[in-house]
C-alpha positions as CSV (number, residue, x, y, z in Angstrom):
1,M,-28.2,37.5,16.3
2,M,-27.1,35.3,13.4
3,E,-30.4,36.0,11.6
4,G,-29.0,39.0,9.9
5,Y,-25.9,37.2,8.8
6,C,-27.9,34.3,7.4
7,R,-30.4,36.6,5.7
8,G,-27.5,38.6,4.2
9,H,-26.0,35.4,2.8
10,E,-29.3,34.3,1.3
11,E,-29.7,37.7,-0.3
12,R,-26.3,37.6,-1.8
13,I,-27.3,34.4,-3.5
14,A,-30.7,35.7,-4.6
15,E,-29.1,38.9,-5.9
16,I,-27.1,36.9,-8.5
17,A,-30.3,35.7,-10.2
18,R,-32.0,39.1,-9.8
19,D,-29.1,40.9,-11.4
20,A,-29.0,38.5,-14.3
21,R,-32.6,39.2,-15.0
22,K,-32.0,42.9,-14.8
23,R,-29.0,42.8,-17.1
24,K,-31.0,40.8,-19.7
25,I,-33.8,43.3,-19.9
26,G,-31.6,46.3,-19.2
27,A,-29.7,45.8,-22.4
28,R,-32.9,46.7,-24.3
29,F,-33.4,50.1,-22.5
30,P,-31.9,53.5,-23.3
31,Q,-28.7,53.4,-21.3
32,A,-28.5,56.9,-20.0
33,E,-32.0,56.9,-18.5
34,F,-31.5,53.3,-17.2
35,R,-28.3,54.2,-15.4
36,R,-29.9,57.2,-13.8
37,L,-32.9,55.0,-12.7
38,E,-30.5,52.4,-11.3
39,Q,-28.7,55.0,-9.3
40,A,-31.9,56.5,-8.0
41,A,-33.3,53.1,-7.2
42,A,-30.2,52.1,-5.2
43,A,-30.3,55.3,-3.2
44,Y,-34.0,55.1,-2.5
45,F,-34.0,51.4,-1.5
46,R,-31.1,52.0,0.9
47,A,-32.7,55.1,2.4
48,H,-36.0,53.2,2.9
49,S,-34.4,50.2,4.5
50,D,-32.3,52.4,6.8
51,D,-34.9,55.0,7.8
52,E,-38.4,53.5,7.4
53,I,-38.0,50.0,8.9
54,D,-38.2,49.1,12.5
55,L,-34.6,48.6,13.4
56,T,-35.1,48.4,17.2
57,G,-34.7,44.7,17.8
58,T,-32.2,42.0,17.4
59,M,-33.6,41.1,13.9
60,R,-32.9,44.6,12.6
61,A,-30.3,43.5,10.1
62,S,-32.5,40.7,8.8
63,L,-35.5,43.1,8.5
64,S,-33.5,45.7,6.7
65,I,-32.0,43.2,4.3
66,S,-35.3,41.6,3.6
67,E,-37.1,44.9,2.9
68,E,-34.4,46.1,0.5
69,A,-34.5,42.7,-1.3
70,R,-38.3,42.9,-1.5
71,M,-38.0,46.4,-3.1
72,K,-35.3,45.2,-5.5
73,D,-37.4,42.2,-6.6
74,A,-40.4,44.5,-7.2
75,Y,-38.2,46.9,-9.1
76,V,-36.9,44.1,-11.5
77,A,-40.5,42.8,-11.9
78,A,-41.5,46.4,-12.8
79,L,-38.7,46.7,-15.4
80,E,-39.9,43.4,-16.9
81,D,-43.4,44.8,-17.0
82,V,-42.2,47.9,-18.7
83,S,-40.2,45.9,-21.2
84,G,-43.3,43.9,-22.0
85,H,-45.5,47.1,-22.2
86,R,-47.5,45.9,-19.2
87,A,-46.7,49.0,-17.0
88,P,-47.9,51.4,-15.9
89,P,-51.5,50.4,-15.3
90,S,-53.9,52.7,-17.2
91,A,-56.3,53.2,-14.3
92,S,-54.0,55.5,-12.3
93,D,-55.4,58.9,-11.5
94,P,-52.5,61.3,-11.1
95,S,-54.2,63.9,-8.8
96,A,-55.8,61.2,-6.6
97,A,-52.4,59.4,-6.3
98,D,-50.7,62.7,-5.3
99,S,-53.4,63.6,-2.8
100,E,-53.4,60.2,-1.2
101,L,-49.6,60.2,-0.8
102,N,-49.5,63.8,0.5
103,A,-52.2,63.0,3.1
104,L,-50.5,59.9,4.4
105,Y,-47.1,61.5,4.4
106,S,-48.4,64.5,6.4
107,R,-50.1,62.2,8.9
108,L,-46.9,60.2,9.4
109,M,-44.8,63.4,9.9
110,G,-46.9,64.1,12.9
111,C,-46.3,60.7,14.4
112,S,-43.8,59.6,17.1
113,P,-41.1,56.9,16.6
114,Y,-42.5,53.5,17.2
115,G,-42.2,52.7,20.9
116,G,-40.0,55.8,21.3
117,L,-37.0,53.5,20.8
118,S,-33.7,54.3,19.1
119,G,-33.8,52.6,15.6
120,A,-37.5,53.2,15.1
121,P,-38.5,55.3,12.0
122,T,-38.6,59.0,12.7
123,A,-40.1,62.1,11.0
124,A,-36.6,63.1,10.1
125,G,-35.9,59.8,8.5
126,L,-39.2,59.9,6.6
127,S,-38.4,63.3,5.3
128,Q,-34.9,62.3,4.1
129,T,-36.2,59.2,2.4
130,Q,-39.0,61.2,0.8
131,Q,-36.5,63.5,-0.7
132,V,-34.5,60.6,-2.1
133,W,-37.8,59.0,-3.4
134,V,-38.6,62.2,-5.3
135,G,-35.4,61.6,-7.3
136,Y,-36.4,58.0,-7.8
137,R,-39.9,59.0,-9.0
138,D,-38.5,61.6,-11.4
139,A,-36.0,59.0,-12.8
140,W,-38.8,56.5,-13.3
141,V,-40.9,59.1,-15.1
142,E,-38.1,60.1,-17.4
143,F,-37.2,56.5,-18.0
144,G,-40.8,55.5,-18.7
145,I,-41.3,58.4,-21.2
146,K,-38.1,57.3,-23.1
147,V,-39.2,53.6,-23.2
148,Q,-42.9,54.1,-23.8
149,S,-43.2,57.6,-25.3
150,A,-47.0,57.1,-26.0
151,T,-47.7,56.8,-22.2
152,P,-48.4,60.2,-20.7
153,R,-46.0,61.5,-18.1
154,A,-48.9,61.9,-15.6
155,R,-49.6,58.2,-15.8
156,W,-46.0,57.2,-15.0
157,R,-46.0,59.6,-12.1
158,A,-49.3,58.3,-10.7
159,W,-48.1,54.7,-11.0
160,I,-44.8,55.3,-9.1
161,T,-46.6,57.6,-6.6
162,S,-49.1,54.8,-5.8
163,Q,-46.2,52.5,-5.1
164,R,-44.7,55.0,-2.6
165,T,-48.0,55.3,-0.9
166,E,-48.2,51.6,-0.4
167,T,-44.7,51.6,1.0
168,L,-45.5,54.4,3.5
169,R,-48.5,52.4,4.7
170,G,-46.1,49.8,6.1
171,V,-44.0,52.3,8.1
172,P,-44.3,51.5,11.8
173,M,-45.0,54.8,13.6
174,E,-47.2,55.7,16.6
175,C,-49.8,58.1,15.3
176,P,-52.5,59.9,17.3
């Protein structure tokens, strides 16, 4: 039962260093787009950790905190990559990325909650998180275009869509 409390404490400490890194690179970015991305990221990370993680057991708080921290770490690393013009990768195919995401999302929407237990991810939770993610995706694309105007919009979209697909692959659902 204390696992969540301990993990929360560890995360509060880790967040100090993460936020310092983010502030350092964030000062170089266009502020309006960066603020919009920050708001969208916070909403998406919270929705994902609330609705797409198995919260059925006694470690639910720890799992949720850990997943949100993982997403925040990846987000700050992505911002650092963008700042250094290392993102998005050039190999992303926009139509393939959309097709792969849509196929996986459709399959998951037909699945049952993991173990049929309260606290397990549901189709309704996936749907709500997907709507929040669309705002996050759009904020990333607008931010990316502003920071690296030579990078096509489709490439930014494919990059963030591929990340969402990887996240959805980890959602524990019972599928036929």
